A tleap script that builds the chain and sets N, CA, C and O, in Angstrom:
source leaprc.protein.ff14SB
mol = sequence {
  NMET HIE THR ARG PRO ASP GLY THR SER ASN
  ALA PRO MET ARG VAL ALA ASP ALA HIE MET
  ASP LEU GLY ILE VAL HIE ALA ARG ARG GLU
  ASP PRO ASP SER ALA VAL GLU GLN GLY MET
  ALA ALA PHE ASP ASP GLU ARG LYS PHE LEU
  SER ASP LEU VAL ASN ARG ALA GLY ASP LEU
  ASP ARG VAL LEU HIE GLN ARG TYR HIE ARG
  GLU ALA LEU ALA GLN GLU PHE HIE ASP ARG
  TYR ILE VAL ALA HIE ALA CPRO
}
set mol.1.N position { 111.133 130.432 92.502 }
set mol.1.CA position { 109.838 130.725 91.957 }
set mol.1.C position { 109.054 131.673 92.870 }
set mol.1.O position { 108.227 132.453 92.398 }
set mol.2.N position { 109.318 131.599 94.175 }
set mol.2.CA position { 108.582 132.443 95.115 }
set mol.2.C position { 109.422 133.619 95.612 }
set mol.2.O position { 109.158 134.173 96.679 }
set mol.3.N position { 110.426 133.990 94.836 }
set mol.3.CA position { 111.296 135.081 95.254 }
set mol.3.C position { 111.048 136.314 94.402 }
set mol.3.O position { 111.066 136.260 93.173 }
set mol.4.N position { 110.816 137.422 95.085 }
set mol.4.CA position { 110.644 138.710 94.402 }
set mol.4.C position { 112.019 139.242 93.990 }
set mol.4.O position { 113.042 138.752 94.469 }
set mol.5.N position { 112.045 140.233 93.114 }
set mol.5.CA position { 113.331 140.807 92.688 }
set mol.5.C position { 114.183 141.341 93.845 }
set mol.5.O position { 115.410 141.365 93.758 }
set mol.6.N position { 113.522 141.771 94.931 }
set mol.6.CA position { 114.290 142.299 96.067 }
set mol.6.C position { 114.789 141.201 97.014 }
set mol.6.O position { 115.407 141.494 98.038 }
set mol.7.N position { 114.517 139.936 96.668 }
set mol.7.CA position { 114.996 138.819 97.476 }
set mol.7.C position { 114.008 138.304 98.513 }
set mol.7.O position { 114.247 137.264 99.127 }
set mol.8.N position { 112.905 139.012 98.719 }
set mol.8.CA position { 111.898 138.545 99.666 }
set mol.8.C position { 110.973 137.544 98.987 }
set mol.8.O position { 110.931 137.448 97.760 }
set mol.9.N position { 110.246 136.813 99.790 }
set mol.9.CA position { 109.350 135.785 99.256 }
set mol.9.C position { 107.944 136.342 99.093 }
set mol.9.O position { 107.466 137.112 99.926 }
set mol.10.N position { 107.290 135.945 98.010 }
set mol.10.CA position { 105.892 136.341 97.827 }
set mol.10.C position { 104.952 135.252 98.348 }
set mol.10.O position { 103.733 135.400 98.261 }
set mol.11.N position { 105.499 134.168 98.885 }
set mol.11.CA position { 104.709 133.074 99.470 }
set mol.11.C position { 105.474 132.509 100.669 }
set mol.11.O position { 105.889 131.351 100.640 }
set mol.12.N position { 105.668 133.309 101.720 }
set mol.12.CA position { 106.534 132.880 102.825 }
set mol.12.C position { 106.057 131.627 103.543 }
set mol.12.O position { 106.885 130.829 103.981 }
set mol.13.N position { 104.768 131.431 103.676 }
set mol.13.CA position { 104.291 130.235 104.371 }
set mol.13.C position { 104.510 128.982 103.522 }
set mol.13.O position { 104.813 127.915 104.055 }
set mol.14.N position { 104.361 129.108 102.238 }
set mol.14.CA position { 104.615 127.977 101.342 }
set mol.14.C position { 106.099 127.586 101.396 }
set mol.14.O position { 106.442 126.404 101.421 }
set mol.15.N position { 106.949 128.581 101.413 }
set mol.15.CA position { 108.390 128.326 101.495 }
set mol.15.C position { 108.731 127.712 102.859 }
set mol.15.O position { 109.542 126.789 102.936 }
set mol.16.N position { 108.119 128.219 103.927 }
set mol.16.CA position { 108.364 127.667 105.264 }
set mol.16.C position { 107.921 126.209 105.343 }
set mol.16.O position { 108.620 125.383 105.931 }
set mol.17.N position { 106.776 125.885 104.763 }
set mol.17.CA position { 106.319 124.496 104.725 }
set mol.17.C position { 107.319 123.611 103.984 }
set mol.17.O position { 107.599 122.491 104.412 }
set mol.18.N position { 107.850 124.111 102.884 }
set mol.18.CA position { 108.835 123.347 102.118 }
set mol.18.C position { 110.089 123.092 102.950 }
set mol.18.O position { 110.663 122.004 102.896 }
set mol.19.N position { 110.515 124.097 103.720 }
set mol.19.CA position { 111.678 123.908 104.599 }
set mol.19.C position { 111.405 122.823 105.635 }
set mol.19.O position { 112.273 121.991 105.895 }
set mol.20.N position { 110.217 122.819 106.228 }
set mol.20.CA position { 109.879 121.780 107.210 }
set mol.20.C position { 109.885 120.401 106.559 }
set mol.20.O position { 110.409 119.441 107.123 }
set mol.21.N position { 109.299 120.312 105.369 }
set mol.21.CA position { 109.291 119.028 104.657 }
set mol.21.C position { 110.711 118.546 104.386 }
set mol.21.O position { 111.023 117.373 104.589 }
set mol.22.N position { 111.570 119.454 103.925 }
set mol.22.CA position { 112.969 119.092 103.681 }
set mol.22.C position { 113.669 118.676 104.968 }
set mol.22.O position { 114.487 117.756 104.972 }
set mol.23.N position { 113.341 119.360 106.057 }
set mol.23.CA position { 113.916 118.993 107.351 }
set mol.23.C position { 113.568 117.566 107.736 }
set mol.23.O position { 114.425 116.821 108.212 }
set mol.24.N position { 112.313 117.183 107.533 }
set mol.24.CA position { 111.879 115.822 107.853 }
set mol.24.C position { 112.607 114.810 106.973 }
set mol.24.O position { 113.039 113.761 107.451 }
set mol.25.N position { 112.740 115.126 105.697 }
set mol.25.CA position { 113.451 114.222 104.785 }
set mol.25.C position { 114.908 114.051 105.233 }
set mol.25.O position { 115.416 112.931 105.287 }
set mol.26.N position { 115.569 115.151 105.551 }
set mol.26.CA position { 116.964 115.066 105.996 }
set mol.26.C position { 117.087 114.255 107.288 }
set mol.26.O position { 118.009 113.453 107.438 }
set mol.27.N position { 116.158 114.467 108.214 }
set mol.27.CA position { 116.215 113.725 109.477 }
set mol.27.C position { 116.067 112.232 109.232 }
set mol.27.O position { 116.769 111.423 109.840 }
set mol.28.N position { 115.166 111.873 108.350 }
set mol.28.CA position { 114.948 110.446 108.052 }
set mol.28.C position { 116.108 109.840 107.264 }
set mol.28.O position { 116.303 108.624 107.270 }
set mol.29.N position { 116.866 110.681 106.594 }
set mol.29.CA position { 118.033 110.206 105.836 }
set mol.29.C position { 119.325 110.331 106.640 }
set mol.29.O position { 120.426 110.304 106.090 }
set mol.30.N position { 119.164 110.465 107.937 }
set mol.30.CA position { 120.287 110.505 108.877 }
set mol.30.C position { 121.231 111.677 108.653 }
set mol.30.O position { 122.451 111.520 108.672 }
set mol.31.N position { 120.654 112.843 108.443 }
set mol.31.CA position { 121.423 114.078 108.311 }
set mol.31.C position { 120.812 115.124 109.244 }
set mol.31.O position { 120.152 116.058 108.788 }
set mol.32.N position { 121.036 114.961 110.565 }
set mol.32.CA position { 120.388 115.868 111.518 }
set mol.32.C position { 120.807 117.327 111.378 }
set mol.32.O position { 120.008 118.224 111.648 }
set mol.33.N position { 122.045 117.578 110.962 }
set mol.33.CA position { 122.490 118.965 110.800 }
set mol.33.C position { 121.646 119.683 109.749 }
set mol.33.O position { 121.168 120.792 109.985 }
set mol.34.N position { 121.464 119.058 108.603 }
set mol.34.CA position { 120.657 119.664 107.540 }
set mol.34.C position { 119.188 119.733 107.944 }
set mol.34.O position { 118.484 120.676 107.584 }
set mol.35.N position { 118.728 118.727 108.695 }
set mol.35.CA position { 117.335 118.725 109.148 }
set mol.35.C position { 117.051 119.944 110.018 }
set mol.35.O position { 116.055 120.640 109.823 }
set mol.36.N position { 117.928 120.190 110.968 }
set mol.36.CA position { 117.739 121.339 111.863 }
set mol.36.C position { 117.903 122.643 111.090 }
set mol.36.O position { 117.165 123.600 111.322 }
set mol.37.N position { 118.858 122.684 110.181 }
set mol.37.CA position { 119.063 123.884 109.367 }
set mol.37.C position { 117.784 124.246 108.595 }
set mol.37.O position { 117.375 125.407 108.565 }
set mol.38.N position { 117.163 123.239 107.974 }
set mol.38.CA position { 115.928 123.484 107.226 }
set mol.38.C position { 114.786 123.887 108.162 }
set mol.38.O position { 114.015 124.795 107.852 }
set mol.39.N position { 114.685 123.217 109.291 }
set mol.39.CA position { 113.629 123.551 110.249 }
set mol.39.C position { 113.765 124.963 110.780 }
set mol.39.O position { 112.775 125.682 110.910 }
set mol.40.N position { 114.980 125.358 111.086 }
set mol.40.CA position { 115.211 126.720 111.575 }
set mol.40.C position { 114.919 127.752 110.483 }
set mol.40.O position { 114.418 128.840 110.768 }
set mol.41.N position { 115.235 127.405 109.236 }
set mol.41.CA position { 114.952 128.322 108.129 }
set mol.41.C position { 113.456 128.580 108.012 }
set mol.41.O position { 113.044 129.677 107.636 }
set mol.42.N position { 112.645 127.583 108.329 }
set mol.42.CA position { 111.197 127.767 108.273 }
set mol.42.C position { 110.731 128.786 109.298 }
set mol.42.O position { 109.735 129.476 109.084 }
set mol.43.N position { 111.444 128.882 110.406 }
set mol.43.CA position { 111.080 129.838 111.454 }
set mol.43.C position { 111.661 131.228 111.230 }
set mol.43.O position { 111.388 132.137 112.014 }
set mol.44.N position { 112.455 131.415 110.178 }
set mol.44.CA position { 113.108 132.700 109.949 }
set mol.44.C position { 112.135 133.841 109.662 }
set mol.44.O position { 112.433 134.997 109.962 }
set mol.45.N position { 110.997 133.533 109.095 }
set mol.45.CA position { 110.022 134.574 108.775 }
set mol.45.C position { 109.484 135.169 110.070 }
set mol.45.O position { 109.120 134.438 110.991 }
set mol.46.N position { 109.435 136.464 110.138 }
set mol.46.CA position { 109.000 137.169 111.341 }
set mol.46.C position { 107.487 137.186 111.520 }
set mol.46.O position { 106.985 137.662 112.539 }
set mol.47.N position { 106.763 136.669 110.536 }
set mol.47.CA position { 105.307 136.673 110.640 }
set mol.47.C position { 104.835 135.745 111.747 }
set mol.47.O position { 105.577 134.884 112.221 }
set mol.48.N position { 103.600 135.939 112.142 }
set mol.48.CA position { 102.998 135.050 113.126 }
set mol.48.C position { 102.853 133.656 112.508 }
set mol.48.O position { 102.445 133.526 111.354 }
set mol.49.N position { 103.181 132.642 113.261 }
set mol.49.CA position { 103.163 131.283 112.753 }
set mol.49.C position { 101.739 130.745 112.696 }
set mol.49.O position { 100.956 130.911 113.630 }
set mol.50.N position { 101.433 130.116 111.608 }
set mol.50.CA position { 100.148 129.466 111.456 }
set mol.50.C position { 100.197 128.083 112.079 }
set mol.50.O position { 101.262 127.475 112.185 }
set mol.51.N position { 99.053 127.598 112.483 }
set mol.51.CA position { 99.016 126.305 113.155 }
set mol.51.C position { 99.544 125.181 112.271 }
set mol.51.O position { 100.141 124.232 112.779 }
set mol.52.N position { 99.334 125.267 110.956 }
set mol.52.CA position { 99.845 124.227 110.059 }
set mol.52.C position { 101.366 124.138 110.119 }
set mol.52.O position { 101.924 123.041 110.142 }
set mol.53.N position { 102.035 125.286 110.144 }
set mol.53.CA position { 103.492 125.287 110.207 }
set mol.53.C position { 103.967 124.731 111.548 }
set mol.53.O position { 104.927 123.963 111.604 }
set mol.54.N position { 103.304 125.117 112.604 }
set mol.54.CA position { 103.685 124.614 113.927 }
set mol.54.C position { 103.445 123.109 114.004 }
set mol.54.O position { 104.236 122.393 114.618 }
set mol.55.N position { 102.378 122.621 113.398 }
set mol.55.CA position { 102.134 121.181 113.362 }
set mol.55.C position { 103.235 120.455 112.599 }
set mol.55.O position { 103.700 119.402 113.036 }
set mol.56.N position { 103.655 121.006 111.466 }
set mol.56.CA position { 104.757 120.398 110.690 }
set mol.56.C position { 106.050 120.445 111.503 }
set mol.56.O position { 106.851 119.510 111.461 }
set mol.57.N position { 106.249 121.531 112.239 }
set mol.57.CA position { 107.429 121.622 113.098 }
set mol.57.C position { 107.379 120.532 114.169 }
set mol.57.O position { 108.412 119.978 114.544 }
set mol.58.N position { 106.187 120.229 114.655 }
set mol.58.CA position { 106.030 119.148 115.624 }
set mol.58.C position { 106.410 117.803 115.029 }
set mol.58.O position { 106.990 116.958 115.710 }
set mol.59.N position { 106.083 117.606 113.754 }
set mol.59.CA position { 106.479 116.367 113.068 }
set mol.59.C position { 108.000 116.251 113.013 }
set mol.59.O position { 108.565 115.197 113.302 }
set mol.60.N position { 108.648 117.343 112.640 }
set mol.60.CA position { 110.112 117.345 112.579 }
set mol.60.C position { 110.694 117.155 113.975 }
set mol.60.O position { 111.656 116.408 114.148 }
set mol.61.N position { 110.127 117.815 114.956 }
set mol.61.CA position { 110.611 117.690 116.326 }
set mol.61.C position { 110.532 116.235 116.806 }
set mol.61.O position { 111.451 115.749 117.465 }
set mol.62.N position { 109.446 115.548 116.479 }
set mol.62.CA position { 109.295 114.144 116.881 }
set mol.62.C position { 110.364 113.259 116.227 }
set mol.62.O position { 110.958 112.406 116.886 }
set mol.63.N position { 110.599 113.468 114.941 }
set mol.63.CA position { 111.614 112.659 114.251 }
set mol.63.C position { 112.992 112.926 114.847 }
set mol.63.O position { 113.762 111.996 115.088 }
set mol.64.N position { 113.296 114.193 115.082 }
set mol.64.CA position { 114.596 114.531 115.674 }
set mol.64.C position { 114.729 113.922 117.066 }
set mol.64.O position { 115.787 113.401 117.416 }
set mol.65.N position { 113.674 113.984 117.852 }
set mol.65.CA position { 113.730 113.441 119.209 }
set mol.65.C position { 113.901 111.915 119.178 }
set mol.65.O position { 114.684 111.359 119.948 }
set mol.66.N position { 113.175 111.256 118.298 }
set mol.66.CA position { 113.256 109.796 118.216 }
set mol.66.C position { 114.645 109.328 117.787 }
set mol.66.O position { 115.160 108.336 118.304 }
set mol.67.N position { 115.237 110.035 116.854 }
set mol.67.CA position { 116.503 109.562 116.274 }
set mol.67.C position { 117.748 110.221 116.848 }
set mol.67.O position { 118.817 109.612 116.880 }
set mol.68.N position { 117.615 111.457 117.298 }
set mol.68.CA position { 118.810 112.238 117.678 }
set mol.68.C position { 118.638 112.958 119.012 }
set mol.68.O position { 119.143 114.068 119.178 }
set mol.69.N position { 117.937 112.347 119.963 }
set mol.69.CA position { 117.616 113.036 121.211 }
set mol.69.C position { 118.847 113.464 122.020 }
set mol.69.O position { 118.738 114.326 122.891 }
set mol.70.N position { 119.985 112.886 121.749 }
set mol.70.CA position { 121.205 113.267 122.474 }
set mol.70.C position { 121.999 114.364 121.770 }
set mol.70.O position { 122.998 114.848 122.303 }
set mol.71.N position { 121.569 114.748 120.601 }
set mol.71.CA position { 122.278 115.778 119.830 }
set mol.71.C position { 121.852 117.176 120.287 }
set mol.71.O position { 120.667 117.437 120.492 }
set mol.72.N position { 122.812 118.050 120.439 }
set mol.72.CA position { 122.520 119.424 120.861 }
set mol.72.C position { 121.640 120.145 119.842 }
set mol.72.O position { 120.773 120.932 120.220 }
set mol.73.N position { 121.856 119.883 118.563 }
set mol.73.CA position { 121.050 120.539 117.536 }
set mol.73.C position { 119.582 120.145 117.630 }
set mol.73.O position { 118.702 120.975 117.401 }
set mol.74.N position { 119.311 118.887 117.965 }
set mol.74.CA position { 117.924 118.451 118.123 }
set mol.74.C position { 117.274 119.202 119.276 }
set mol.74.O position { 116.109 119.587 119.184 }
set mol.75.N position { 118.010 119.412 120.351 }
set mol.75.CA position { 117.476 120.168 121.485 }
set mol.75.C position { 117.281 121.633 121.108 }
set mol.75.O position { 116.308 122.258 121.529 }
set mol.76.N position { 118.190 122.175 120.329 }
set mol.76.CA position { 118.067 123.564 119.873 }
set mol.76.C position { 116.786 123.737 119.056 }
set mol.76.O position { 116.052 124.708 119.241 }
set mol.77.N position { 116.522 122.791 118.155 }
set mol.77.CA position { 115.288 122.877 117.379 }
set mol.77.C position { 114.075 122.715 118.282 }
set mol.77.O position { 113.086 123.430 118.122 }
set mol.78.N position { 114.137 121.788 119.226 }
set mol.78.CA position { 113.017 121.580 120.149 }
set mol.78.C position { 112.701 122.866 120.908 }
set mol.78.O position { 111.536 123.239 121.046 }
set mol.79.N position { 113.727 123.534 121.393 }
set mol.79.CA position { 113.517 124.797 122.119 }
set mol.79.C position { 112.842 125.835 121.228 }
set mol.79.O position { 111.950 126.554 121.679 }
set mol.80.N position { 113.258 125.915 119.981 }
set mol.80.CA position { 112.660 126.872 119.038 }
set mol.80.C position { 111.213 126.491 118.741 }
set mol.80.O position { 110.352 127.362 118.612 }
set mol.81.N position { 110.948 125.199 118.635 }
set mol.81.CA position { 109.600 124.713 118.403 }
set mol.81.C position { 108.684 125.070 119.575 }
set mol.81.O position { 107.543 125.485 119.369 }
set mol.82.N position { 109.176 124.912 120.784 }
set mol.82.CA position { 108.376 125.244 121.981 }
set mol.82.C position { 108.004 126.722 121.965 }
set mol.82.O position { 106.874 127.070 122.306 }
set mol.83.N position { 108.916 127.585 121.583 }
set mol.83.CA position { 108.625 129.029 121.509 }
set mol.83.C position { 107.534 129.287 120.474 }
set mol.83.O position { 106.620 130.074 120.723 }
set mol.84.N position { 107.620 128.632 119.316 }
set mol.84.CA position { 106.614 128.824 118.270 }
set mol.84.C position { 105.269 128.230 118.662 }
set mol.84.O position { 104.219 128.730 118.259 }
set mol.85.N position { 105.306 127.164 119.446 }
set mol.85.CA position { 104.074 126.464 119.840 }
set mol.85.C position { 103.345 127.200 120.952 }
set mol.85.O position { 102.135 127.035 121.107 }
set mol.86.N position { 104.050 128.002 121.722 }
set mol.86.CA position { 103.430 128.714 122.853 }
set mol.86.C position { 102.363 129.686 122.354 }
set mol.86.O position { 102.517 130.311 121.305 }
set mol.87.N position { 101.288 129.801 123.114 }
set mol.87.CA position { 100.211 130.729 122.679 }
set mol.87.C position { 100.636 132.176 122.693 }
set mol.87.O position { 99.843 133.056 122.356 }
savepdb mol mol.pdb
quit
């Protein structure tokens, strides 16, 4: 619904929020690989990150840390989150 004919999104922040939400759902359903995949997809947009997206990323980061802190993918997402969170 948010895809233009050329394949780009006409609502990139809305799509990024949806990816974060899906990431949280996957993490809670014990699918850390899909959770990180969705979270990373939210960061794919080259635009400057809005605080709402970074806050949602923090939610996903907390769930991943609580449940999968020993997984390399959880650390990979955490590192990406720290970069997005930095001023």
